[in-house]
N, C-alpha and C positions, 0 to 999 in steps of 0.2 A: 358466454360474454354477458359483462356487466352491465349494468344500468344505463351507465355513461355511455355504453360504449355502443346501445341499442340503437339510436336515433340523435340527431342534431341536440348536443349538448355544449356547453360552456367546459372548455378543461380545470380540472383542477389546478392550484398554485398561482402564483403572483402571475402568469402573463393570460389574464381573462378575453384577451381577445383570440386565441385558437380556440377551435372546433374540432370534434372528434367525429367523425361520421364514420356509420357503420351500414357498409355498400350492400353486401351479402357473403355469405361464408363461400370459401374455397376448398373443397378437399378437406373441413372437419375444420380450417383455419376464417378467423376473424379478417376481413379485408377493410381496412381503415383509411379512412383519407383524411389528412389533417389541412385545414386551410387556416393562414398559411402552413406550405409546407414544412416540416422537419427540417433542417439543416445540420451539414457535418462537415469538417475540415479535413477535405484529403490530402495525407502526404505523400509524396510522390519518389523524393529521390536527395539526396543528399547539395544541396546550395541552393534549392527550388522554392518558391515561397506553394505556400500548402492553397491546394483547391476547395472553393466553398462548394458542395455539391447539396442540390436539393432532394428530398426523396418525399414526393407528395403522396406515395404509398406504401402501407403496412399488414404487415400481414400476421396475425398473433396463431401460432399453432398453438394446442393445446399445452398450457403448463407458464406459456409466456407473461411477460409484461410489458407494457410502454411506460417510460418517465419521461420525465419532463426535467431536465438539468437545472441543477439551480445553481450551483457553484462548484467548478474542478480545480485541482493542483496541478502543476507541471512537476513531476516523478521523476527521479534522476535515472532512471530506465529510456524515457521519453527522450531525454538529452543524449542516451546513449547510442537511440537509431538516427535520432537526426543528424549526428555527428560524423557516424558511418561507426559507431567501435562496435555496431551491434547489426546483424543483417535483419531486413521483418519484408517479410513479402507486399508487395507493393500492388496500388494504393490499399493506403489502411488507414483508417481515422485510430489516431493515437488517445492515447491518455484513459486512466484505469483508475484516478483517485476523484471520486464525485460523491456527490448526494444530490439527491431528485423526489422529485414525486412522483408516484404510482397516477396517472392519467387512463392507463385500458386497463385490462385483464383478458389474456385468454381463458378458456373455460380449466380450473381446479388449479392456477396460478398459489403458490403457496412459501410463505416466508420460511426461514434456515429451518425453523422447530416445526412444520409443518403444518401451521395453523395456515388459513385463507387469507390470502392478502385483498387488499380493500385497496380501492381507488381514493385519492387522498392523504394517503398515508405518505410520510415521509421517511425514504431507507436510503440506505447504503446497501450495496450488495458486493458478492466476491468477483475478483480479477478473473477466477476461472470458470467455464462451466464443464461438469462434471458428468456422468454417467449413473453414477451410485450403483451400477450392477458388476462389472471388472473388476479383475485378481485386487486392481490396486485401489480400488476403489473400497472397493469389501477388505481390504487388510487395512484402511484408515491412513492412506493417503489418496486423497483426490484428484488432491491438487499437480498428480502424477497420472491422471486418468486415461486410459487406453487410446477413449478418444478426444482427448482434452481440447477447447477452445477457450481462447482469453480476450478477454475485452485490452481494447489499446495492442492487440498483435496480429489480430486477424487478418489476411485478404480482404477488402472489401468484395461479395457477395450477392447479387441477386437474391434477394427475401430478409439478407443478413446487412443493410446498409449500415446501418444506425449500431455500431459494433466498436463505437468505444468513446471515451467521454467528453472529447473535444467537440460537443455538439450541443445541440437544443434540445436532444431528446436522444434517447438510448434504452435499443431495443432488449430486454432480457429475454434472455431463453430459458426453458426449463431445464433445471439442473443449475441455476445458479443461485449459492446461499444470497436471502434477501432480509435483511435485518429495518428493524425499523425505528427512526432515533428521535430523540424529543425535539420539541421546537423550539426548545429552549439552548439547547444546543448550538454554538457561532458554526456557522458554513464551514469557517475556516479550519475547524478541530473534527465537524463531519465528514469532512471531501477526504482526507488521506486514512480515512478508517480502512476502506477500501483496498489499500496497500502496505503501507507504511507502518498503523497502528497495527494491523491485524499481525502485521510482519515479527513485530517486535513484541506482540505477546505469542506469539508462535517460539520466539527465541528464547524468551524469560521463564516458559512452559517448557523449554528442550532444558534449560538450565536446571529449572526445580527438579527435574525428572533425575537428575545425574546430582543434584548436592544441594542440600538442606538450603534454604536461603535466606531463614533468619537467623541474622550473626554471621552470615557469609562474609568474607570481600570480595569484591569484585572489581573486573578490569572491560571496561565497554571503550572496544576505540574504533572511531569514529563519532561525531557529534551531528551528525545528519539527526533527519527527523527519526529513523528508525532508534539508534541511538540514544537519543533524546529519552523518549521514549520510553525503551527499555530500560532508561536508567530512572525513570520517573513510577516505573510498576514497580520494579525489582527493590527499589528503595522503601516504597508503600510495604514490600511484602520482608521487610528487615535487613536487608542487604546494606552493606557499609561499599560504595561507589566512587572507584575513579576512573576519570574519563579521560581519555588521549586523544588529541587532535593539533593537525598543525597551524589552524589558525587561533588567534589568539581571541576573537571573537567568538566564537564557538567555546572557545574551552571556559569563557566565562559565561558563555548561557548554561551552561551543565551545572554550572555553581547553584542556577536556580531550577533545574531539575532534579536536585536531590545529591551532587556527588559531594562527595567531603573534599576532594583532590581532584585536580587535573594535571597533566602532563603533557609536554610537547615532544614527540615522537622524534621529530628534526633536531632536537638539543642535543651536545656533546656530551658524551661521557663525561662524570663529574661535575654537569651542570647542575643547577637547583631545579630546576626545570626540569629534566630526566627522570623518564618512569623510575628509574635504578633510585634517583636520588628521593622522590618523590614516596615511592616504597618502601625506604631505610627513616624516612620521617613518618610515619606511618606505622611502621617497627612489626613490617610483612615482607624484612628481606629474602626468609622463606619461598617469599610466592603468595599467588592467591589460589580463593577454592575456586572460580569461576570468571572464564576471560568470555564475552560474548563479540567478537569482531564483526562491524556494522561498516566498516570501509571501502571495502572491493582491495585494498594497497593488500601486494603483495608481502609487502615488511609489515606493512600490522599483523599480516596472518602469522607471521613468524614470530611477532614479539607476543602476540596475546597466548601462542603456544607455551613460547618460553616464559612467562613469566609464570603460569599455572606452579604451586605447591602438589605434594604426594597426593595423589587423588583428585587432583582437578579434571575440570570439565572445560572446555575452549569450543563452543558454539558459535560456526561461521554462517554469518548469512549476509554479509555484504559482499561477496566474489559471485556476482552475477553474469557478469562482463570479461573478458581475455584482459587478464593481467600479471604473465608474466607466472614460472614457478615458485614455490616455495620450498627451500632445502629443509629436510625435515632428516633428525637422527634419530631413528627406527629406538636405539639401545633407551636414550632417553625416556620416550616414549614410556618402552616398559619397563623402565628400572623407578617409573614417577608416579605409573599407576594411570596414567592420562586417557580419558575419552576425549575423540575428538568429534563432532559431528554435526553435519551441514542440516542445513535448514531454509529449505526455499519453500515462498509465498506461506500457505497455510491452513489449516481446516475449517469447516464451520465453526465449529465450538469455538475455535480463536476469535473467528471475528464478532461473533456475539459475546464473547469474553473482553473484548477490546472493546464496542461499545457498552457494555454492563461499567468497564473500566471509567470509561471519560466521562458516561452520565453520574457518574456519582463523582471524580477528582478534574473534574476537566479547569475548574476554577481554582484547584492548590498549585498548579503549574501555566506559568505564562505560555500555556500550547497557541493558542489565536494569537498571537503574536511573531509564529513561527512562518507565516505568511506575509511577506514584504514589502509584495506588491502586486496590483489586480490589473488585470487587462481585459477588455470587452474583447468577446470570440473573434471581432473580427481582426485584433490585434495581436494574433496566437503567435505570430512570425516573431515579433515584437517581446513580444511573451517570453517566449523560447531562449533568445537573445538574452533578456535580461537573466533569467533564470540562468544560465551558462556562467552568466558573469560571477556564482560563487556568493554573490552579495547576501542573498537569501536563502532560509532552508527552503523555504517554498515559495510560488510566485503562481498568483490565483488565476481564472480564469471566471467571468459571467459572461454566460449565453444572451 
């Protein structure tokens, strides 16, 4: 247990009135009491407002950490849950994009690189908790761990009530990849690192495993946070990016994130805004080297695969909820030597790389502007309603 947890001491971070007390150890765990108690917003079912839940006692097992949330953002998958498009065990504390400050530690808590975590550090953490020992973890896909748990996706249970980002605090369990972020990084940029930014890094890494990105032509379908971040990363690696999105405002944003051109997937054939016309103007009539599909739209998946040149690779990252089947011509896939690869979440390495990238480059692109509105935690339902309008790439939450 840390010195901060050894007696009565002020919590690190902006809310200095909160106190953490270590009352005793129970079965090797640190039993903490916080005053006032941490609170989390529990979601029960479609159409019912979130319920505020107080959590006065926290048990930190070895390797665990308690983090005070500084800022969170509403991800598209949160919207899928509250709208009923995706099922979730209830009650659930949603939210998995956030940045916070470590306020208490269990024995042996470490960063993603294995070095010790410290009280007071500003951190982001992986969306998943992985065991590190099963066949999937050992084979490089810890995001599919046999005993996987995910922040913002699990049913609230005794001992892990603070399991999602829409709360004042989150209890990080052993097996969570935790990475320090600099104090100078804006909170609006730091929070999405835990999901969208790291996923974009994983998508670009998957593309780079199939195609040399320097000088390559790339299509990105979907100008949400994943698509825009992937466009910026790939641009910085030398790729020439075309972004396809039906929203004119998001197409305009894509040009500020490195895209050389944009297309409207809803434009009629022959329209100057159609993908075919845009590629023709760029001299890419034969197709592109790589496509990253970040929208989750079935027509966009078909567009991404169909737009590839010989030897091209389609990286599918947006299809994380049911959206209908996609027609596939296997002869075309074979004759064009096309690779199709799915990317879901990311590994700790991708989170580390995403943090390092945005530490270097967050001033080069208008990432902070993508959070278009911010609400207090008590107004979470209003924040989700605002996010559902699609007017903003992200909506923020301040605990």
